[in-house]
N, C-alpha and C positions, 0 to 999 in steps of 0.2 A: 504494499499500499503506499504511496506518495503522499507525504505528509501533508510536504511542500504544495503539491498539485492543490488538495483539498483546502489548504490554507489561502492559496491566491484566488481558488473559486468562491468560498466564502464570504473574502475580503470584497470581491467586485459584485457578486450578488445579494449578499444579506449585512454583511459589517457596515457597511458605509452608511446605510440606514440606522442601523443603531446607532455608531458613532458618531452622527453629527446629529440624528435628530434627538436622540437622548441621552447620549455622553457615555455611551457603553461599548466595549470593544473587548473581542476575545480571537483567541487560535488555540489550533489543536496542536497539543503537545506529543501526542501518542494514541495507538489504539490496541488494546494489550489484553488478551482473554476475556474478551467482552465489555469492555472498560473502556468510556471515552474519556482521557484526561485531558482538560481544558484550562487554559489561563485567562484569568477575567482580569481586564481594568476597568473601575470603575469611575466616572470624572463626577462634576459637581452638577450636574442634569438630571443623573439618574436618582431618583428618591426611594425606590424597592430596597428592604434589607437582604441580606446575604442569602438567606435561604429561597427568598422567592426570584432571586437572581440567579442563582444556582440551577433551580428550576427549571426557570425560561429559557436561559442558555443550554442547556443540557438536552430540552427537548427541541429547542432548533434544528440544532447541530445533527441530533438524530433522523430528526424527519426531514432537512435540505438536505443531505448527503447520502445518497442509496448505500454509497460502501459502509455506512454507519447503523443502517438501519436494523441489524440485528443486534447489536450492543443490549447490554444486559442492565448497564450503570455509568454512571457518570462521576469522576470525581474533580469537582469543580478548584482551582485555585486562584482564590480573589486578591487581586492587589486594589487598596482603596484608596485612591487620589484624593478623594473629597475631604477627608479629615485630614492627609497626610500631602498638602499641595506639592511638597519637593519631589514625591515621588515622579508624578509626570512628567519634571524636569531630569529627572536620571533616566528614565524609560526612552525621551528624546536623546539623550545623551549614549544610548546602546547599553546601559548600566541598567542592570535587574534589579530593582529592589526585592527586600524579603513581601513573603505574603501575610496578610491581616488575617487570612480567613480560609479554612480549608472545607469544603462542604463537599457531600457525598447523595446523589439519588439514584436510586432503584427506580427502574420504566415500569417492572411489573412485581405488584404486589407478590405475585405467586414463587417469587425467589426468595421471599423469605421463609426462615424456618419456624 
């Protein structure tokens, strides 16, 4: 699976809407063992909490990309630039700041014990 190709497709088709209109961006880190790993950056326009953000983008990634349609779960790694504005500057300089939250989303409740 070509992660970079999927990220480019996502950036053009979906991420620009979220980034410009809502202040939220994301990129696929990996897809292993049925789990989507996504990095999410939140800026000042976005008003939802971490749980709602992780759920919305997890479903967006899974539903938008056929390669990810058989995913069981998603791990979301969140960088919050709302509270820490310097993180946006670091990202633009190519420096990866630490994550403010890590959230998990399971797509089908039948996968729970």
